[in-house]
N, CA, C, O and CB atoms as a CASP TS submission, in Angstrom:
PFRMAT TS
TARGET T0000
AUTHOR 0000-0000-0000
METHOD Language model
MODEL 1
PARENT N/A
ATOM      1  N   UNK     1      40.824   4.101  13.046  1.00  0.00           N
ATOM      2  CA  UNK     1      40.380   4.451  14.073  1.00  0.00           C
ATOM      3  C   UNK     1      40.204   3.802  14.931  1.00  0.00           C
ATOM      4  O   UNK     1      40.766   3.697  16.022  1.00  0.00           O
ATOM      5  CB  UNK     1      39.660   4.883  13.990  1.00  0.00           C
ATOM      6  N   UNK     2      38.937   3.041  14.227  1.00  0.00           N
ATOM      7  CA  UNK     2      38.998   1.441  14.893  1.00  0.00           C
ATOM      8  C   UNK     2      40.317   0.583  15.236  1.00  0.00           C
ATOM      9  O   UNK     2      40.559   0.092  16.339  1.00  0.00           O
ATOM     10  CB  UNK     2      38.308   0.496  13.886  1.00  0.00           C
ATOM     11  N   UNK     3      40.711   0.539  14.673  1.00  0.00           N
ATOM     12  CA  UNK     3      42.077  -0.239  15.440  1.00  0.00           C
ATOM     13  C   UNK     3      42.833   0.367  16.296  1.00  0.00           C
ATOM     14  O   UNK     3      43.367  -0.348  17.144  1.00  0.00           O
ATOM     15  CB  UNK     3      43.103  -0.667  14.588  1.00  0.00           C
ATOM     16  N   UNK     4      43.046   1.554  16.320  1.00  0.00           N
ATOM     17  CA  UNK     4      44.167   2.143  17.345  1.00  0.00           C
ATOM     18  C   UNK     4      43.019   1.426  18.625  1.00  0.00           C
ATOM     19  O   UNK     4      43.418   0.376  19.129  1.00  0.00           O
ATOM     20  CB  UNK     4      44.556   4.386  17.310  1.00  0.00           C
ATOM     21  N   UNK     5      41.822   1.911  19.061  1.00  0.00           N
ATOM     22  CA  UNK     5      40.534   1.920  20.449  1.00  0.00           C
ATOM     23  C   UNK     5      40.440   0.341  20.165  1.00  0.00           C
ATOM     24  O   UNK     5      39.534  -0.060  20.895  1.00  0.00           O
ATOM     25  CB  UNK     5      38.577   3.067  20.205  1.00  0.00           C
ATOM     26  N   UNK     6      40.872  -0.539  19.566  1.00  0.00           N
ATOM     27  CA  UNK     6      40.889  -1.912  19.451  1.00  0.00           C
ATOM     28  C   UNK     6      42.348  -2.517  20.468  1.00  0.00           C
ATOM     29  O   UNK     6      42.408  -3.561  21.118  1.00  0.00           O
ATOM     30  CB  UNK     6      40.965  -2.257  17.674  1.00  0.00           C
ATOM     31  N   UNK     7      43.414  -1.439  20.304  1.00  0.00           N
ATOM     32  CA  UNK     7      44.314  -2.124  20.451  1.00  0.00           C
ATOM     33  C   UNK     7      44.534  -1.104  22.263  1.00  0.00           C
ATOM     34  O   UNK     7      45.236  -1.309  23.253  1.00  0.00           O
ATOM     35  CB  UNK     7      45.517  -2.134  18.931  1.00  0.00           C
ATOM     36  N   UNK     8      43.809  -0.342  22.000  1.00  0.00           N
ATOM     37  CA  UNK     8      44.205   0.182  23.687  1.00  0.00           C
ATOM     38  C   UNK     8      43.073  -0.545  24.398  1.00  0.00           C
ATOM     39  O   UNK     8      43.356  -0.878  25.549  1.00  0.00           O
ATOM     40  CB  UNK     8      44.110   2.149  24.083  1.00  0.00           C
ATOM     41  N   UNK     9      41.989  -0.830  24.019  1.00  0.00           N
ATOM     42  CA  UNK     9      41.432  -1.556  24.857  1.00  0.00           C
ATOM     43  C   UNK     9      42.010  -2.822  25.689  1.00  0.00           C
ATOM     44  O   UNK     9      42.202  -3.089  26.875  1.00  0.00           O
ATOM     45  CB  UNK     9      40.536  -1.836  24.227  1.00  0.00           C
ATOM     46  N   UNK    10      42.236  -3.652  24.055  1.00  0.00           N
ATOM     47  CA  UNK    10      43.015  -5.159  24.725  1.00  0.00           C
ATOM     48  C   UNK    10      44.363  -4.617  25.036  1.00  0.00           C
ATOM     49  O   UNK    10      45.057  -5.632  24.967  1.00  0.00           O
ATOM     50  CB  UNK    10      43.213  -6.693  23.506  1.00  0.00           C
ATOM     51  N   UNK    11      44.960  -3.874  25.264  1.00  0.00           N
ATOM     52  CA  UNK    11      45.882  -3.194  26.373  1.00  0.00           C
ATOM     53  C   UNK    11      45.374  -3.065  27.361  1.00  0.00           C
ATOM     54  O   UNK    11      45.804  -3.900  28.156  1.00  0.00           O
ATOM     55  CB  UNK    11      46.372  -2.018  26.198  1.00  0.00           C
ATOM     56  N   UNK    12      44.552  -2.354  27.831  1.00  0.00           N
ATOM     57  CA  UNK    12      43.995  -1.982  28.704  1.00  0.00           C
ATOM     58  C   UNK    12      44.219  -3.467  30.026  1.00  0.00           C
ATOM     59  O   UNK    12      44.944  -3.778  30.971  1.00  0.00           O
ATOM     60  CB  UNK    12      42.516  -1.511  28.052  1.00  0.00           C
ATOM     61  N   UNK    13      42.716  -4.121  29.031  1.00  0.00           N
ATOM     62  CA  UNK    13      42.370  -5.311  29.007  1.00  0.00           C
ATOM     63  C   UNK    13      43.621  -5.953  29.940  1.00  0.00           C
ATOM     64  O   UNK    13      43.674  -6.267  31.129  1.00  0.00           O
ATOM     65  CB  UNK    13      42.153  -5.810  27.493  1.00  0.00           C
ATOM     66  N   UNK    14      44.521  -5.996  28.928  1.00  0.00           N
ATOM     67  CA  UNK    14      45.744  -7.272  29.428  1.00  0.00           C
ATOM     68  C   UNK    14      46.854  -6.443  30.848  1.00  0.00           C
ATOM     69  O   UNK    14      47.779  -6.836  31.559  1.00  0.00           O
ATOM     70  CB  UNK    14      47.135  -7.756  27.528  1.00  0.00           C
ATOM     71  N   UNK    15      46.255  -5.430  30.718  1.00  0.00           N
ATOM     72  CA  UNK    15      47.344  -5.071  31.821  1.00  0.00           C
ATOM     73  C   UNK    15      46.709  -4.664  33.124  1.00  0.00           C
ATOM     74  O   UNK    15      47.349  -4.117  34.022  1.00  0.00           O
ATOM     75  CB  UNK    15      48.295  -3.851  31.352  1.00  0.00           C
ATOM     76  N   UNK    16      45.136  -5.016  33.211  1.00  0.00           N
ATOM     77  CA  UNK    16      44.704  -4.810  34.315  1.00  0.00           C
ATOM     78  C   UNK    16      44.975  -6.534  34.746  1.00  0.00           C
ATOM     79  O   UNK    16      45.600  -6.801  35.772  1.00  0.00           O
ATOM     80  CB  UNK    16      43.150  -4.044  34.307  1.00  0.00           C
ATOM     81  N   UNK    17      44.340  -7.809  33.689  1.00  0.00           N
ATOM     82  CA  UNK    17      44.774  -9.190  33.772  1.00  0.00           C
ATOM     83  C   UNK    17      45.912  -9.238  34.981  1.00  0.00           C
ATOM     84  O   UNK    17      45.774  -9.765  36.085  1.00  0.00           O
ATOM     85  CB  UNK    17      45.376  -9.699  32.261  1.00  0.00           C
ATOM     86  N   UNK    18      47.120  -8.513  34.443  1.00  0.00           N
ATOM     87  CA  UNK    18      48.749  -8.556  34.395  1.00  0.00           C
ATOM     88  C   UNK    18      48.573  -8.140  36.205  1.00  0.00           C
ATOM     89  O   UNK    18      49.189  -8.638  37.148  1.00  0.00           O
ATOM     90  CB  UNK    18      49.802  -7.092  33.000  1.00  0.00           C
ATOM     91  N   UNK    19      47.713  -7.271  36.218  1.00  0.00           N
ATOM     92  CA  UNK    19      47.347  -6.903  38.038  1.00  0.00           C
ATOM     93  C   UNK    19      47.003  -7.276  38.805  1.00  0.00           C
ATOM     94  O   UNK    19      47.184  -7.031  39.998  1.00  0.00           O
ATOM     95  CB  UNK    19      46.765  -6.289  38.504  1.00  0.00           C
ATOM     96  N   UNK    20      46.348  -8.048  38.235  1.00  0.00           N
ATOM     97  CA  UNK    20      45.448  -9.557  39.016  1.00  0.00           C
ATOM     98  C   UNK    20      43.542  -8.625  39.243  1.00  0.00           C
ATOM     99  O   UNK    20      42.678  -8.964  40.051  1.00  0.00           O
ATOM    100  CB  UNK    20      46.592 -10.168  41.503  1.00  0.00           C
ATOM    101  N   UNK    21      43.499  -8.023  38.709  1.00  0.00           N
ATOM    102  CA  UNK    21      42.139  -6.785  38.896  1.00  0.00           C
ATOM    103  C   UNK    21      41.534  -7.703  37.926  1.00  0.00           C
ATOM    104  O   UNK    21      42.179  -8.121  36.964  1.00  0.00           O
ATOM    105  CB  UNK    21      42.293  -4.751  38.363  1.00  0.00           C
ATOM    106  N   UNK    22      40.265  -8.042  38.160  1.00  0.00           N
ATOM    107  CA  UNK    22      38.320  -8.765  37.214  1.00  0.00           C
ATOM    108  C   UNK    22      38.231  -8.153  36.550  1.00  0.00           C
ATOM    109  O   UNK    22      38.622  -7.065  36.973  1.00  0.00           O
ATOM    110  CB  UNK    22      36.645  -8.803  37.768  1.00  0.00           C
ATOM    111  N   UNK    23      37.793  -8.078  35.218  1.00  0.00           N
ATOM    112  CA  UNK    23      37.326  -7.077  34.922  1.00  0.00           C
ATOM    113  C   UNK    23      35.808  -8.136  33.478  1.00  0.00           C
ATOM    114  O   UNK    23      35.955  -9.181  32.845  1.00  0.00           O
ATOM    115  CB  UNK    23      38.906  -5.804  34.362  1.00  0.00           C
ATOM    116  N   UNK    24      34.840  -7.360  33.532  1.00  0.00           N
ATOM    117  CA  UNK    24      34.087  -7.806  32.861  1.00  0.00           C
ATOM    118  C   UNK    24      33.868  -7.254  31.700  1.00  0.00           C
ATOM    119  O   UNK    24      34.498  -6.269  31.315  1.00  0.00           O
ATOM    120  CB  UNK    24      33.261  -7.934  33.406  1.00  0.00           C
ATOM    121  N   UNK    25      32.840  -7.904  30.941  1.00  0.00           N
ATOM    122  CA  UNK    25      32.870  -7.965  29.044  1.00  0.00           C
ATOM    123  C   UNK    25      31.900  -6.409  29.133  1.00  0.00           C
ATOM    124  O   UNK    25      32.124  -5.432  28.419  1.00  0.00           O
ATOM    125  CB  UNK    25      31.694  -9.912  27.926  1.00  0.00           C
ATOM    126  N   UNK    26      30.904  -6.490  30.096  1.00  0.00           N
ATOM    127  CA  UNK    26      30.609  -4.610  30.182  1.00  0.00           C
ATOM    128  C   UNK    26      31.668  -3.893  30.053  1.00  0.00           C
ATOM    129  O   UNK    26      31.781  -3.222  29.027  1.00  0.00           O
ATOM    130  CB  UNK    26      30.046  -3.961  31.585  1.00  0.00           C
ATOM    131  N   UNK    27      32.631  -3.862  30.993  1.00  0.00           N
ATOM    132  CA  UNK    27      34.022  -2.857  31.182  1.00  0.00           C
ATOM    133  C   UNK    27      34.527  -2.696  30.172  1.00  0.00           C
ATOM    134  O   UNK    27      34.893  -1.560  29.871  1.00  0.00           O
ATOM    135  CB  UNK    27      35.149  -3.248  32.001  1.00  0.00           C
ATOM    136  N   UNK    28      34.726  -3.795  29.283  1.00  0.00           N
ATOM    137  CA  UNK    28      35.494  -4.352  28.217  1.00  0.00           C
ATOM    138  C   UNK    28      34.565  -3.016  26.749  1.00  0.00           C
ATOM    139  O   UNK    28      34.979  -2.126  26.007  1.00  0.00           O
ATOM    140  CB  UNK    28      35.128  -6.624  28.109  1.00  0.00           C
ATOM    141  N   UNK    29      33.390  -3.576  27.006  1.00  0.00           N
ATOM    142  CA  UNK    29      32.673  -2.911  25.903  1.00  0.00           C
ATOM    143  C   UNK    29      32.749  -1.588  26.460  1.00  0.00           C
ATOM    144  O   UNK    29      33.013  -0.701  25.649  1.00  0.00           O
ATOM    145  CB  UNK    29      31.158  -3.433  25.557  1.00  0.00           C
ATOM    146  N   UNK    30      32.556  -1.212  27.803  1.00  0.00           N
ATOM    147  CA  UNK    30      32.614   0.453  27.882  1.00  0.00           C
ATOM    148  C   UNK    30      33.854   1.004  27.470  1.00  0.00           C
ATOM    149  O   UNK    30      33.885   2.052  26.826  1.00  0.00           O
ATOM    150  CB  UNK    30      32.401   1.030  29.333  1.00  0.00           C
ATOM    151  N   UNK    31      34.954   0.339  27.812  1.00  0.00           N
ATOM    152  CA  UNK    31      36.244   0.794  27.442  1.00  0.00           C
ATOM    153  C   UNK    31      36.509   1.121  25.981  1.00  0.00           C
ATOM    154  O   UNK    31      37.175   2.058  25.543  1.00  0.00           O
ATOM    155  CB  UNK    31      37.152  -0.165  27.847  1.00  0.00           C
ATOM    156  N   UNK    32      35.877   0.194  25.323  1.00  0.00           N
ATOM    157  CA  UNK    32      36.085   0.017  23.669  1.00  0.00           C
ATOM    158  C   UNK    32      35.283   0.991  23.447  1.00  0.00           C
ATOM    159  O   UNK    32      35.857   1.814  22.734  1.00  0.00           O
ATOM    160  CB  UNK    32      35.675  -1.411  22.815  1.00  0.00           C
ATOM    161  N   UNK    33      34.160   1.330  23.723  1.00  0.00           N
ATOM    162  CA  UNK    33      33.036   2.568  23.285  1.00  0.00           C
ATOM    163  C   UNK    33      33.509   3.822  23.687  1.00  0.00           C
ATOM    164  O   UNK    33      33.270   4.860  23.070  1.00  0.00           O
ATOM    165  CB  UNK    33      31.531   2.452  23.982  1.00  0.00           C
ATOM    166  N   UNK    34      34.175   3.746  24.708  1.00  0.00           N
ATOM    167  CA  UNK    34      34.894   5.112  24.918  1.00  0.00           C
ATOM    168  C   UNK    34      36.473   5.829  24.770  1.00  0.00           C
ATOM    169  O   UNK    34      37.034   6.892  25.034  1.00  0.00           O
ATOM    170  CB  UNK    34      34.655   5.244  26.075  1.00  0.00           C
ATOM    171  N   UNK    35      36.719   4.748  24.281  1.00  0.00           N
ATOM    172  CA  UNK    35      38.036   5.116  23.624  1.00  0.00           C
ATOM    173  C   UNK    35      38.078   5.092  22.022  1.00  0.00           C
ATOM    174  O   UNK    35      38.957   5.740  21.453  1.00  0.00           O
ATOM    175  CB  UNK    35      39.115   4.123  24.145  1.00  0.00           C
ATOM    176  N   UNK    36      37.277   4.461  21.391  1.00  0.00           N
ATOM    177  CA  UNK    36      37.349   3.851  19.748  1.00  0.00           C
ATOM    178  C   UNK    36      35.953   5.200  19.505  1.00  0.00           C
ATOM    179  O   UNK    36      35.730   5.248  18.296  1.00  0.00           O
ATOM    180  CB  UNK    36      36.766   1.429  19.385  1.00  0.00           C
ATOM    181  N   UNK    37      35.186   6.053  20.150  1.00  0.00           N
ATOM    182  CA  UNK    37      34.097   6.853  19.580  1.00  0.00           C
ATOM    183  C   UNK    37      34.426   8.068  20.740  1.00  0.00           C
ATOM    184  O   UNK    37      33.641   9.011  20.832  1.00  0.00           O
ATOM    185  CB  UNK    37      32.357   6.024  19.555  1.00  0.00           C
ATOM    186  N   UNK    38      35.395   8.007  21.444  1.00  0.00           N
ATOM    187  CA  UNK    38      35.431   9.453  21.983  1.00  0.00           C
ATOM    188  C   UNK    38      36.286  10.258  21.983  1.00  0.00           C
ATOM    189  O   UNK    38      36.249  11.404  22.433  1.00  0.00           O
ATOM    190  CB  UNK    38      35.242   9.572  22.991  1.00  0.00           C
ATOM    191  N   UNK    39      37.597   9.402  21.186  1.00  0.00           N
ATOM    192  CA  UNK    39      38.772  10.326  20.975  1.00  0.00           C
ATOM    193  C   UNK    39      38.523  10.799  19.841  1.00  0.00           C
ATOM    194  O   UNK    39      39.195  11.773  19.500  1.00  0.00           O
ATOM    195  CB  UNK    39      40.126   9.789  21.010  1.00  0.00           C
ATOM    196  N   UNK    40      37.598  10.327  19.001  1.00  0.00           N
ATOM    197  CA  UNK    40      37.457  10.768  17.283  1.00  0.00           C
ATOM    198  C   UNK    40      36.251  12.810  17.672  1.00  0.00           C
ATOM    199  O   UNK    40      36.243  13.964  17.246  1.00  0.00           O
ATOM    200  CB  UNK    40      35.886   8.675  15.955  1.00  0.00           C
ATOM    201  N   UNK    41      35.507  11.936  18.714  1.00  0.00           N
ATOM    202  CA  UNK    41      34.373  12.654  19.042  1.00  0.00           C
ATOM    203  C   UNK    41      35.071  14.497  19.697  1.00  0.00           C
ATOM    204  O   UNK    41      34.943  15.689  19.417  1.00  0.00           O
ATOM    205  CB  UNK    41      33.431  11.500  20.385  1.00  0.00           C
ATOM    206  N   UNK    42      35.671  13.768  20.502  1.00  0.00           N
ATOM    207  CA  UNK    42      36.649  15.170  21.028  1.00  0.00           C
ATOM    208  C   UNK    42      37.699  16.165  19.680  1.00  0.00           C
ATOM    209  O   UNK    42      37.891  17.365  19.485  1.00  0.00           O
ATOM    210  CB  UNK    42      38.043  14.339  22.346  1.00  0.00           C
ATOM    211  N   UNK    43      37.977  15.399  19.270  1.00  0.00           N
ATOM    212  CA  UNK    43      38.661  15.969  17.871  1.00  0.00           C
ATOM    213  C   UNK    43      37.620  16.917  16.825  1.00  0.00           C
ATOM    214  O   UNK    43      37.705  17.983  16.215  1.00  0.00           O
ATOM    215  CB  UNK    43      39.186  14.514  16.919  1.00  0.00           C
ATOM    216  N   UNK    44      36.846  16.091  16.978  1.00  0.00           N
ATOM    217  CA  UNK    44      36.201  17.065  15.901  1.00  0.00           C
ATOM    218  C   UNK    44      35.503  18.149  16.403  1.00  0.00           C
ATOM    219  O   UNK    44      35.422  19.175  15.727  1.00  0.00           O
ATOM    220  CB  UNK    44      35.247  16.406  15.028  1.00  0.00           C
ATOM    221  N   UNK    45      34.820  18.038  17.847  1.00  0.00           N
ATOM    222  CA  UNK    45      34.586  19.189  18.824  1.00  0.00           C
ATOM    223  C   UNK    45      35.284  20.268  18.802  1.00  0.00           C
ATOM    224  O   UNK    45      34.796  21.321  18.391  1.00  0.00           O
ATOM    225  CB  UNK    45      34.704  18.865  20.007  1.00  0.00           C
ATOM    226  N   UNK    46      37.171  20.128  19.463  1.00  0.00           N
ATOM    227  CA  UNK    46      37.785  20.997  19.604  1.00  0.00           C
ATOM    228  C   UNK    46      38.668  21.118  17.852  1.00  0.00           C
ATOM    229  O   UNK    46      39.846  21.466  17.773  1.00  0.00           O
ATOM    230  CB  UNK    46      38.553  20.725  21.034  1.00  0.00           C
ATOM    231  N   UNK    47      38.137  20.894  17.078  1.00  0.00           N
ATOM    232  CA  UNK    47      38.399  20.927  15.422  1.00  0.00           C
ATOM    233  C   UNK    47      38.048  22.759  15.053  1.00  0.00           C
ATOM    234  O   UNK    47      38.648  23.788  14.743  1.00  0.00           O
ATOM    235  CB  UNK    47      36.979  19.560  14.395  1.00  0.00           C
ATOM    236  N   UNK    48      35.859  21.969  15.514  1.00  0.00           N
ATOM    237  CA  UNK    48      35.072  23.151  14.894  1.00  0.00           C
ATOM    238  C   UNK    48      35.545  24.373  16.118  1.00  0.00           C
ATOM    239  O   UNK    48      35.684  25.543  15.763  1.00  0.00           O
ATOM    240  CB  UNK    48      33.085  22.771  14.767  1.00  0.00           C
ATOM    241  N   UNK    49      35.733  24.016  17.351  1.00  0.00           N
ATOM    242  CA  UNK    49      36.472  25.245  17.982  1.00  0.00           C
ATOM    243  C   UNK    49      37.087  25.947  17.749  1.00  0.00           C
ATOM    244  O   UNK    49      36.885  27.120  18.063  1.00  0.00           O
ATOM    245  CB  UNK    49      36.985  25.238  18.606  1.00  0.00           C
ATOM    246  N   UNK    50      38.527  25.382  16.830  1.00  0.00           N
ATOM    247  CA  UNK    50      39.255  26.131  16.301  1.00  0.00           C
ATOM    248  C   UNK    50      39.398  26.991  15.534  1.00  0.00           C
ATOM    249  O   UNK    50      39.913  28.100  15.389  1.00  0.00           O
ATOM    250  CB  UNK    50      39.660  25.811  16.114  1.00  0.00           C
ATOM    251  N   UNK    51      38.439  25.743  14.727  1.00  0.00           N
ATOM    252  CA  UNK    51      38.034  26.560  13.308  1.00  0.00           C
ATOM    253  C   UNK    51      36.780  27.633  13.194  1.00  0.00           C
ATOM    254  O   UNK    51      36.187  28.100  12.221  1.00  0.00           O
ATOM    255  CB  UNK    51      37.649  25.434  12.219  1.00  0.00           C
ATOM    256  N   UNK    52      36.712  27.720  13.882  1.00  0.00           N
ATOM    257  CA  UNK    52      35.111  28.795  14.369  1.00  0.00           C
ATOM    258  C   UNK    52      36.279  30.641  14.957  1.00  0.00           C
ATOM    259  O   UNK    52      36.199  31.759  14.447  1.00  0.00           O
ATOM    260  CB  UNK    52      33.726  27.526  16.781  1.00  0.00           C
ATOM    261  N   UNK    53      37.395  30.060  16.403  1.00  0.00           N
ATOM    262  CA  UNK    53      37.972  31.137  16.393  1.00  0.00           C
ATOM    263  C   UNK    53      39.077  31.735  15.323  1.00  0.00           C
ATOM    264  O   UNK    53      39.470  32.900  15.379  1.00  0.00           O
ATOM    265  CB  UNK    53      38.370  31.072  17.459  1.00  0.00           C
ATOM    266  N   UNK    54      39.499  30.830  14.396  1.00  0.00           N
ATOM    267  CA  UNK    54      40.549  31.067  13.401  1.00  0.00           C
ATOM    268  C   UNK    54      39.796  32.237  11.799  1.00  0.00           C
ATOM    269  O   UNK    54      40.323  32.934  10.932  1.00  0.00           O
ATOM    270  CB  UNK    54      41.097  29.152  12.883  1.00  0.00           C
ATOM    271  N   UNK    55      38.338  31.851  12.170  1.00  0.00           N
ATOM    272  CA  UNK    55      37.556  32.203  10.969  1.00  0.00           C
ATOM    273  C   UNK    55      37.531  33.976  11.462  1.00  0.00           C
ATOM    274  O   UNK    55      37.568  34.935  10.691  1.00  0.00           O
ATOM    275  CB  UNK    55      35.785  31.201  10.823  1.00  0.00           C
ATOM    276  N   UNK    56      37.452  34.010  13.048  1.00  0.00           N
ATOM    277  CA  UNK    56      37.411  35.261  13.385  1.00  0.00           C
ATOM    278  C   UNK    56      39.086  36.301  13.386  1.00  0.00           C
ATOM    279  O   UNK    56      38.977  37.524  13.475  1.00  0.00           O
ATOM    280  CB  UNK    56      36.687  35.081  14.822  1.00  0.00           C
ATOM    281  N   UNK    57      40.068  35.862  13.313  1.00  0.00           N
ATOM    282  CA  UNK    57      41.415  36.595  13.162  1.00  0.00           C
ATOM    283  C   UNK    57      41.385  36.428  11.418  1.00  0.00           C
ATOM    284  O   UNK    57      41.232  35.583  10.536  1.00  0.00           O
ATOM    285  CB  UNK    57      42.955  35.730  14.137  1.00  0.00           C
ATOM    286  N   UNK    58      41.690  38.125  11.669  1.00  0.00           N
ATOM    287  CA  UNK    58      41.907  38.505   9.934  1.00  0.00           C
ATOM    288  C   UNK    58      43.757  38.831   9.910  1.00  0.00           C
ATOM    289  O   UNK    58      44.400  39.279  10.859  1.00  0.00           O
ATOM    290  CB  UNK    58      40.704  40.413   9.330  1.00  0.00           C
ATOM    291  N   UNK    59      44.140  38.565   8.950  1.00  0.00           N
ATOM    292  CA  UNK    59      45.400  39.161   8.409  1.00  0.00           C
ATOM    293  C   UNK    59      46.955  38.989   9.223  1.00  0.00           C
ATOM    294  O   UNK    59      48.039  39.532   9.008  1.00  0.00           O
ATOM    295  CB  UNK    59      45.046  40.679   8.328  1.00  0.00           C
ATOM    296  N   UNK    60      46.387  37.685  10.538  1.00  0.00           N
ATOM    297  CA  UNK    60      47.672  37.603  11.801  1.00  0.00           C
ATOM    298  C   UNK    60      48.158  36.504  11.286  1.00  0.00           C
ATOM    299  O   UNK    60      47.206  35.916  10.773  1.00  0.00           O
ATOM    300  CB  UNK    60      47.305  37.408  13.597  1.00  0.00           C
ATOM    301  N   UNK    61      49.057  35.947  11.152  1.00  0.00           N
ATOM    302  CA  UNK    61      49.454  34.536  10.566  1.00  0.00           C
ATOM    303  C   UNK    61      50.263  34.169  11.519  1.00  0.00           C
ATOM    304  O   UNK    61      50.920  33.145  11.330  1.00  0.00           O
ATOM    305  CB  UNK    61      50.150  34.430   9.139  1.00  0.00           C
ATOM    306  N   UNK    62      50.369  34.687  12.398  1.00  0.00           N
ATOM    307  CA  UNK    62      51.610  34.307  13.214  1.00  0.00           C
ATOM    308  C   UNK    62      49.980  33.857  14.816  1.00  0.00           C
ATOM    309  O   UNK    62      50.371  32.884  15.462  1.00  0.00           O
ATOM    310  CB  UNK    62      53.335  36.269  13.498  1.00  0.00           C
ATOM    311  N   UNK    63      49.295  34.104  15.073  1.00  0.00           N
ATOM    312  CA  UNK    63      48.404  34.589  15.722  1.00  0.00           C
ATOM    313  C   UNK    63      47.557  32.961  15.400  1.00  0.00           C
ATOM    314  O   UNK    63      47.027  32.261  16.262  1.00  0.00           O
ATOM    315  CB  UNK    63      47.831  36.231  15.180  1.00  0.00           C
ATOM    316  N   UNK    64      47.637  32.685  14.005  1.00  0.00           N
ATOM    317  CA  UNK    64      46.850  31.603  13.137  1.00  0.00           C
ATOM    318  C   UNK    64      47.183  29.912  13.261  1.00  0.00           C
ATOM    319  O   UNK    64      46.573  28.880  12.979  1.00  0.00           O
ATOM    320  CB  UNK    64      47.158  32.015  11.592  1.00  0.00           C
ATOM    321  N   UNK    65      48.895  30.361  14.021  1.00  0.00           N
ATOM    322  CA  UNK    65      49.760  29.787  13.678  1.00  0.00           C
ATOM    323  C   UNK    65      49.633  28.939  15.378  1.00  0.00           C
ATOM    324  O   UNK    65      49.376  27.770  15.665  1.00  0.00           O
ATOM    325  CB  UNK    65      51.057  30.751  13.034  1.00  0.00           C
ATOM    326  N   UNK    66      49.975  30.263  16.322  1.00  0.00           N
ATOM    327  CA  UNK    66      49.896  29.735  17.269  1.00  0.00           C
ATOM    328  C   UNK    66      48.061  29.305  18.280  1.00  0.00           C
ATOM    329  O   UNK    66      47.752  28.873  19.391  1.00  0.00           O
ATOM    330  CB  UNK    66      50.917  30.633  17.805  1.00  0.00           C
ATOM    331  N   UNK    67      47.476  29.674  17.278  1.00  0.00           N
ATOM    332  CA  UNK    67      45.707  28.835  17.980  1.00  0.00           C
ATOM    333  C   UNK    67      46.126  27.799  17.630  1.00  0.00           C
ATOM    334  O   UNK    67      45.716  27.039  18.508  1.00  0.00           O
ATOM    335  CB  UNK    67      43.880  29.107  17.295  1.00  0.00           C
ATOM    336  N   UNK    68      46.858  27.028  16.703  1.00  0.00           N
ATOM    337  CA  UNK    68      46.232  25.722  15.514  1.00  0.00           C
ATOM    338  C   UNK    68      47.170  25.097  16.698  1.00  0.00           C
ATOM    339  O   UNK    68      46.579  24.244  17.360  1.00  0.00           O
ATOM    340  CB  UNK    68      46.705  25.537  13.257  1.00  0.00           C
ATOM    341  N   UNK    69      48.941  25.438  17.214  1.00  0.00           N
ATOM    342  CA  UNK    69      49.504  24.457  18.022  1.00  0.00           C
ATOM    343  C   UNK    69      48.988  24.846  19.107  1.00  0.00           C
ATOM    344  O   UNK    69      49.869  24.514  19.901  1.00  0.00           O
ATOM    345  CB  UNK    69      50.907  24.289  18.062  1.00  0.00           C
ATOM    346  N   UNK    70      48.061  25.387  19.802  1.00  0.00           N
ATOM    347  CA  UNK    70      47.335  25.843  20.909  1.00  0.00           C
ATOM    348  C   UNK    70      46.250  24.280  20.851  1.00  0.00           C
ATOM    349  O   UNK    70      46.131  23.259  21.528  1.00  0.00           O
ATOM    350  CB  UNK    70      46.517  27.671  20.620  1.00  0.00           C
ATOM    351  N   UNK    71      45.796  24.705  19.958  1.00  0.00           N
ATOM    352  CA  UNK    71      44.752  23.394  19.944  1.00  0.00           C
ATOM    353  C   UNK    71      44.330  22.023  19.698  1.00  0.00           C
ATOM    354  O   UNK    71      43.462  21.196  19.979  1.00  0.00           O
ATOM    355  CB  UNK    71      44.210  23.537  19.557  1.00  0.00           C
ATOM    356  N   UNK    72      46.114  22.339  18.573  1.00  0.00           N
ATOM    357  CA  UNK    72      46.355  20.449  18.665  1.00  0.00           C
ATOM    358  C   UNK    72      47.020  19.869  20.373  1.00  0.00           C
ATOM    359  O   UNK    72      46.882  18.828  21.015  1.00  0.00           O
ATOM    360  CB  UNK    72      47.982  19.894  17.144  1.00  0.00           C
ATOM    361  N   UNK    73      47.452  20.626  20.510  1.00  0.00           N
ATOM    362  CA  UNK    73      48.434  20.246  22.508  1.00  0.00           C
ATOM    363  C   UNK    73      47.164  20.188  23.196  1.00  0.00           C
ATOM    364  O   UNK    73      46.733  19.190  23.773  1.00  0.00           O
ATOM    365  CB  UNK    73      49.762  21.935  23.586  1.00  0.00           C
ATOM    366  N   UNK    74      46.373  21.724  23.073  1.00  0.00           N
ATOM    367  CA  UNK    74      44.690  20.940  23.975  1.00  0.00           C
ATOM    368  C   UNK    74      43.915  19.811  23.990  1.00  0.00           C
ATOM    369  O   UNK    74      43.525  19.121  24.933  1.00  0.00           O
ATOM    370  CB  UNK    74      43.566  21.497  23.725  1.00  0.00           C
ATOM    371  N   UNK    75      43.680  19.686  22.306  1.00  0.00           N
ATOM    372  CA  UNK    75      43.557  18.039  22.462  1.00  0.00           C
ATOM    373  C   UNK    75      43.925  16.867  23.078  1.00  0.00           C
ATOM    374  O   UNK    75      43.273  16.198  23.879  1.00  0.00           O
ATOM    375  CB  UNK    75      43.773  17.659  21.780  1.00  0.00           C
ATOM    376  N   UNK    76      45.366  16.615  22.499  1.00  0.00           N
ATOM    377  CA  UNK    76      46.327  15.695  23.337  1.00  0.00           C
ATOM    378  C   UNK    76      46.225  15.891  24.324  1.00  0.00           C
ATOM    379  O   UNK    76      45.909  14.740  24.625  1.00  0.00           O
ATOM    380  CB  UNK    76      47.552  15.668  23.224  1.00  0.00           C
ATOM    381  N   UNK    77      46.203  16.549  25.507  1.00  0.00           N
ATOM    382  CA  UNK    77      46.713  16.841  26.931  1.00  0.00           C
ATOM    383  C   UNK    77      44.493  15.930  27.181  1.00  0.00           C
ATOM    384  O   UNK    77      44.009  14.953  27.754  1.00  0.00           O
ATOM    385  CB  UNK    77      47.404  19.415  27.497  1.00  0.00           C
ATOM    386  N   UNK    78      44.097  16.812  26.531  1.00  0.00           N
ATOM    387  CA  UNK    78      42.618  15.648  27.498  1.00  0.00           C
ATOM    388  C   UNK    78      42.660  14.452  26.760  1.00  0.00           C
ATOM    389  O   UNK    78      42.502  13.502  27.527  1.00  0.00           O
ATOM    390  CB  UNK    78      40.581  16.248  27.389  1.00  0.00           C
ATOM    391  N   UNK    79      42.787  14.145  25.740  1.00  0.00           N
ATOM    392  CA  UNK    79      42.913  13.098  24.989  1.00  0.00           C
ATOM    393  C   UNK    79      43.535  12.549  26.473  1.00  0.00           C
ATOM    394  O   UNK    79      43.950  11.396  26.580  1.00  0.00           O
ATOM    395  CB  UNK    79      43.796  13.181  23.421  1.00  0.00           C
TER
END
């Protein structure tokens, strides 16, 4: 996760430099924290919600699969 977050921060930094926008060190650090820690935190929160929801379902495998797919897509869409 740390490599992916670092790569995304460098991509955003170089993209802003190519566009001619100025960035400060505080912007880079805040982007790093947001991308590297925010993504896994979002995944953990959505995972707990989906697990809680799946525990309430009894003997309905189709609904369990649908909830799993919806949870993963929703987490991807929010991120």
